[in-house]
RONU-321355 format. One line per 10 residues: number of its first residue (from 1); their letters; for each residue x, y, z of N, C-alpha, C. Coordinates in nm, 4 decimals. Last residue first. Example, Ala and Ser with C-alpha at 12.3 -4.5 7.8 and 13.67 -1.06 7.14 Angstrom:
// RONU-321355
2 = sa = 1.2850,-0.2250,0.7080,1.3670,-0.1060,0.7140,1.2900,0.0030,0.7870; 1.3190,-0.5690,0.7800,1.2300,-0.4500,0.7800,1.3200,-0.3300,0.7800
END
This chain:
// RONU-321355
120 = xxxxxxxxxx = 13.4776,5.6507,22.0042,13.5342,5.8352,21.9853,13.6456,5.7923,21.9475; 13.3243,5.4291,21.8909,13.3019,5.5413,21.8531,13.3738,5.6641,21.8898; 13.4023,5.2790,22.1031,13.4867,5.2607,21.9773,13.4434,5.3725,21.9107; 13.2441,5.3581,22.3501,13.3962,5.3723,22.3274,13.4605,5.3431,22.2032; 13.0237,5.2779,22.2844,13.0862,5.3917,22.2698,13.1983,5.4473,22.2520; 13.0475,5.0212,22.2133,13.0209,5.0586,22.1190,12.9977,5.1869,22.1563; 13.0695,4.9773,22.5085,13.1915,4.9673,22.4437,13.1891,5.0103,22.2866; 12.8366,5.0071,22.6098,12.9618,5.1065,22.6615,13.0857,5.0857,22.5354; 12.7052,4.8361,22.4917,12.6624,4.9993,22.4944,12.7946,5.0784,22.4889; 12.7689,4.6207,22.6141,12.7991,4.6185,22.4706,12.7694,4.7559,22.4673
110 = xxxxxxxxxx = 12.7048,4.6558,22.9017,12.8570,4.6651,22.8658,12.8801,4.6454,22.7129; 12.4401,4.6669,22.8562,12.4930,4.7643,22.8932,12.6648,4.7731,22.8580; 12.3596,4.4053,22.8436,12.3751,4.5258,22.7463,12.3991,4.6458,22.7585; 12.4857,4.2630,23.0250,12.5287,4.2666,22.8903,12.4990,4.3445,22.8026; 12.2750,4.4063,23.2285,12.4421,4.4220,23.2410,12.4957,4.4221,23.1604; 12.0301,4.2844,23.1505,12.0759,4.4294,23.1405,12.1825,4.5045,23.1454; 12.0843,4.0100,23.1863,12.0796,4.0818,23.0414,12.0752,4.2280,23.0178; 12.0606,4.0432,23.4914,12.2326,4.0355,23.4337,12.1660,4.0409,23.2695; 11.8296,4.1105,23.5158,11.9221,4.2165,23.5463,12.0419,4.2087,23.5017; 11.6799,3.8874,23.4947,11.6438,4.0056,23.3898,11.8094,4.1191,23.3624
100 = xxxxxxxxxx = 11.8163,3.5479,23.5582,11.7473,3.7448,23.6145,11.7555,3.8238,23.5021; 11.7510,3.2397,23.5383,11.7799,3.3414,23.4817,11.7184,3.4474,23.5533; 11.7496,2.9961,23.6807,11.8293,3.0808,23.7221,11.8505,3.1813,23.6973; 11.6215,2.8232,23.4611,11.6073,2.8539,23.5944,11.6382,2.9412,23.6443; 11.7522,2.9575,23.1780,11.7404,2.8616,23.2985,11.6685,2.9023,23.3961; 11.5780,3.0256,22.8884,11.6417,3.0572,22.9630,11.6410,2.9382,23.0788; 11.5518,2.8972,22.5375,11.4973,2.9262,22.6613,11.5898,2.9914,22.7609; 11.5950,2.9364,22.1711,11.6650,2.8656,22.2801,11.5908,2.9730,22.3948; 11.3776,2.8495,21.9234,11.4391,2.9620,21.9925,11.4505,2.9250,22.1106; 11.2112,2.9195,21.5925,11.2950,2.7488,21.7144,11.3806,2.9028,21.7922
90 = xxxxxxxxxx = 10.9133,2.9948,21.4336,11.0644,3.0060,21.4986,11.0947,2.9132,21.6332; 10.6920,3.0356,21.2046,10.7385,2.9203,21.3058,10.9072,2.9450,21.3270; 10.3863,3.2090,21.1056,10.5410,3.2190,21.1054,10.5853,3.0700,21.1921; 10.1238,3.1194,20.8667,10.1968,3.1542,20.9733,10.2958,3.1589,20.9788; 9.8582,2.9946,20.7126,9.9275,3.0235,20.7132,10.0178,3.1282,20.8684; 9.7264,2.6610,20.6650,9.7071,2.7439,20.7460,9.8690,2.8676,20.7399; 9.7770,2.4913,20.4496,9.6255,2.5393,20.4825,9.6260,2.6386,20.5859; 9.9739,2.4042,20.3862,9.9011,2.4365,20.2712,9.7818,2.4810,20.3194; 10.0863,2.3441,20.6119,10.1622,2.4884,20.5975,10.0446,2.5437,20.4590; 9.9806,2.1222,20.7009,9.9464,2.2572,20.7894,9.9771,2.3835,20.6715
80 = xxxxxxxxxx = 10.0591,1.9440,20.5387,9.9424,1.9007,20.5622,9.8984,2.0486,20.6197; 10.3263,1.9709,20.4850,10.2526,2.0257,20.3828,10.1048,2.0303,20.4331; 10.4416,1.8129,20.7156,10.4578,1.9598,20.7320,10.3408,2.0254,20.6163; 10.4826,1.5286,20.7008,10.3269,1.5886,20.7159,10.3409,1.7638,20.7573; 10.7124,1.5151,20.6199,10.6314,1.3857,20.5671,10.4763,1.4675,20.6056; 10.8698,1.6243,20.7989,10.8575,1.6443,20.6811,10.7836,1.6332,20.6203; 10.8068,1.4366,21.0492,10.7814,1.5669,21.0344,10.7613,1.6117,20.9138; 10.9808,1.2525,20.9190,10.8627,1.2204,21.0148,10.7335,1.3502,20.9682; 11.2852,1.3306,20.9113,11.1725,1.3182,20.7909,11.0299,1.2691,20.8117; 11.3536,1.6128,21.0805,11.3115,1.4995,21.0767,11.2170,1.4422,20.9482
70 = xxxxxxxxxx = 11.3253,1.9108,21.1192,11.4297,1.8850,21.0386,11.4067,1.7102,20.9928; 11.2124,1.8941,21.3837,11.1940,1.9854,21.2466,11.2341,1.9281,21.1278; 11.3613,1.7839,21.5181,11.2719,1.7605,21.5281,11.1899,1.8134,21.3992; 11.6251,1.9189,21.5617,11.6330,1.7817,21.4983,11.5055,1.7434,21.4390; 11.5527,2.1324,21.6717,11.5881,2.1638,21.5092,11.6034,2.0060,21.4611; 11.5266,2.0449,21.8764,11.4318,2.1255,21.8361,11.4537,2.1320,21.6715; 11.7460,1.9337,22.0051,11.6445,1.8623,21.9386,11.5336,1.9196,21.8742; 11.8725,2.1665,21.9888,11.9394,2.1055,21.8856,11.8104,1.9817,21.8789; 11.7570,2.3153,22.2215,11.7726,2.3616,22.0778,11.7723,2.2613,21.9462; 11.6535,2.1052,22.4169,11.7479,2.1663,22.3589,11.7139,2.2236,22.2506
60 = xxxxxxxxxx = 11.3610,1.9693,22.5002,11.5016,1.9615,22.5775,11.6050,2.0528,22.5702; 11.1014,2.1443,22.4223,11.2134,2.0332,22.3731,11.3243,2.0862,22.4368; 10.7766,2.2811,22.3844,10.8747,2.2493,22.4242,10.9828,2.1398,22.3957; 10.5669,2.5072,22.1388,10.5604,2.3438,22.1749,10.7779,2.3512,22.2518; 10.3225,2.6850,22.1263,10.4464,2.6609,22.1709,10.4585,2.5287,22.2432; 10.0812,2.8419,21.9254,10.1324,2.7560,21.9053,10.2742,2.7880,21.9918; 9.8168,3.0953,21.8754,9.9489,3.0665,21.8941,9.9588,2.9374,21.8969; 9.6469,3.2884,21.6493,9.6428,3.2078,21.7493,9.8410,3.1585,21.7764; 9.4931,3.5851,21.5095,9.5436,3.4739,21.4863,9.5628,3.4250,21.6076; 9.6422,3.9076,21.6021,9.5741,3.8192,21.5280,9.6053,3.6949,21.4880
50 = xxxxxxxxxx = 9.6591,4.1208,21.8179,9.7325,3.9642,21.7959,9.6048,3.9049,21.7344; 9.7963,4.4088,21.9504,9.7116,4.3478,21.9016,9.7561,4.2057,21.8633; 9.8062,4.5834,22.2500,9.8802,4.6058,22.1122,9.7388,4.4676,22.0784; 9.7625,4.4467,22.5268,9.8705,4.5474,22.4453,9.8381,4.5204,22.3304; 9.6208,4.2080,22.6029,9.6375,4.3201,22.7033,9.6908,4.4855,22.6302; 9.4260,3.9527,22.4833,9.5264,4.0853,22.4329,9.5326,4.1865,22.5180; 9.3874,3.6480,22.5570,9.3557,3.7805,22.6314,9.4562,3.8790,22.5910; 9.3660,3.4060,22.2974,9.4606,3.4711,22.3743,9.3644,3.5854,22.3926; 9.2180,3.0901,22.2408,9.2371,3.2291,22.2209,9.3489,3.3008,22.3349; 9.5049,2.8295,22.2058,9.3329,2.8764,22.2698,9.3508,3.0035,22.2335
40 = xxxxxxxxxx = 9.7253,2.6916,22.0427,9.6304,2.7465,22.0082,9.4586,2.8488,22.0990; 9.8569,2.5940,22.2753,9.8065,2.5218,22.1889,9.6564,2.5830,22.0996; 10.1528,2.4919,22.4803,10.0369,2.6615,22.4103,9.9744,2.5779,22.2702; 10.2957,2.3187,22.5015,10.2414,2.4144,22.6162,10.1623,2.5150,22.5896; 10.3759,1.9547,22.3904,10.2561,2.1298,22.3563,10.2988,2.1816,22.4763; 10.6904,1.8514,22.3473,10.5642,1.8555,22.4081,10.4657,1.9966,22.4180; 10.9655,1.6860,22.2666,10.8458,1.7286,22.2555,10.7213,1.7493,22.3025; 11.1300,1.4266,22.2949,11.0819,1.4816,22.3921,11.0059,1.6245,22.3789; 11.1527,1.3429,21.9903,11.2534,1.4204,22.0341,11.2211,1.5159,22.1726; 11.0284,1.1487,21.9736,11.1457,1.1250,21.9333,11.2448,1.2133,22.0518
30 = xxxxxxxxxx = 10.7540,1.2517,21.9518,10.7761,1.2436,22.0806,10.9448,1.1777,22.1031; 10.6955,1.4197,21.7560,10.7408,1.4855,21.8509,10.8327,1.4218,21.9522; 10.5797,1.2556,21.5642,10.7127,1.3093,21.5663,10.7741,1.3856,21.6546; 10.3531,1.2091,21.7339,10.4375,1.0717,21.6851,10.5668,1.1425,21.6416; 10.2244,1.4424,21.7016,10.2970,1.4398,21.8576,10.3450,1.3273,21.8242; 10.1096,1.4711,21.4516,10.2364,1.5463,21.5048,10.2754,1.4959,21.6423; 9.8363,1.3197,21.3657,10.0146,1.2632,21.3432,10.1072,1.3538,21.4139; 9.6355,1.4676,21.4185,9.6672,1.3413,21.4321,9.7776,1.3008,21.4540; 9.7128,1.7455,21.2705,9.7120,1.7193,21.4165,9.7021,1.5653,21.5003; 9.7234,1.5970,21.0205,9.8349,1.7021,21.0528,9.8129,1.6728,21.2124
20 = xxxxxxxxxx = 9.3948,1.5420,20.9966,9.5172,1.4614,21.0093,9.6436,1.5245,21.0624; 9.3276,1.8180,21.0447,9.2694,1.7505,21.0917,9.4137,1.5817,21.1213; 9.4447,1.9220,20.8068,9.4985,2.0023,20.9375,9.4705,1.9035,21.0242; 9.3421,1.7843,20.5749,9.4142,1.7664,20.5804,9.4828,1.8285,20.7410; 9.0395,1.8555,20.6125,9.0781,1.7226,20.6433,9.2297,1.7119,20.6671; 9.0454,2.2162,20.8021,9.0545,2.0991,20.6622,9.0742,1.9556,20.6903; 8.9537,2.4589,20.8614,8.9476,2.3586,20.9181,8.9701,2.2760,20.7986; 9.2243,2.7405,20.8711,9.1225,2.6529,20.8160,9.0826,2.5324,20.8982; 9.3675,3.0309,20.9931,9.3506,2.8824,21.0025,9.2524,2.8189,20.9360; 9.6223,3.2358,21.0463,9.5123,3.2082,20.9317,9.4395,3.0785,20.9432
10 = xxxxxxxxxx = 9.8313,3.2986,21.1541,9.7594,3.4349,21.1284,9.6021,3.3903,21.0988; 10.0100,3.1271,21.4100,9.9178,3.1014,21.2969,9.8100,3.2444,21.2650; 10.2791,3.1356,21.5091,10.2259,3.2373,21.4956,10.1114,3.1917,21.4098; 10.4600,2.9439,21.7020,10.4204,2.9081,21.5857,10.3446,3.0606,21.6018; 10.8089,2.7963,21.8309,10.6548,2.9142,21.8040,10.6487,2.9275,21.7124; 10.9460,2.5773,22.0063,10.8869,2.6245,21.8534,10.7405,2.6571,21.8857; 11.2372,2.6004,22.2176,11.0934,2.6079,22.1637,11.0654,2.6597,22.0526; 11.4260,2.4913,22.4601,11.3933,2.5485,22.3556,11.2776,2.5190,22.3120; 11.6199,2.4657,22.8032,11.4980,2.4205,22.7172,11.4956,2.5085,22.5567; 11.9709,2.3282,22.8623,11.8391,2.4643,22.8154,11.7417,2.4437,22.7380
END
């Protein structure tokens, strides 16, 4: 199952450290088969508001995403970003190619039914 590192960067500064981070990050991703899917372009906001920019990095699995984040190579450069850019980073498992939202609806309904029966 693919997994993603998703960052919402709420403030950015062009700083020499950030440039160095960008120059070095791909080498930290390569051993874990990480690849950029989205890397901070302006977003077309069509509902709500979205201050800042986003980054999305795909990994083959959640284990590889965690291993990348925890790796000595990434931890060495992490401060180059976090010292100058505020934001949030999440690691999240994706869905497979046969995912259908109706299956999720079925599971949620079953959970709601069980909760309702327990309350009675």
